[in-house]
Steps between C-alpha positions, in 0.01 A plus 500: 500500500619848430374768747508857363576819692124544552478157690297317221617188328613560143508139398476160647633146432299195552549338837686201361751710299558741795564212751727317259717810421733494805564125494577509130732798538673318791552199291631721203755659748599195712532216246725660245731646772532159657552320166763753397675484832450875553349454846557256791224324672494762770450793250224292326329447842510883561355569163224236547418634844483863367257378225297316753473806712387699200230231421376512861489879494298471170257272651460706809437812310260324264296376797446853607330602170128538505 
């Protein structure tokens, strides 16, 4: 969802697309970096936890919408 300066939603994605965005983004970030050897397991865990936190924030904010 895109919220304008006036507080109204400019556009919305379907719920399934919106909920799949962060896990898909996490996979696109973590898997190639692990395969290429650019990140250690610890770095991948930090990235994964950050993405999980973003997903939980997204769900919490979505629950507050009317």
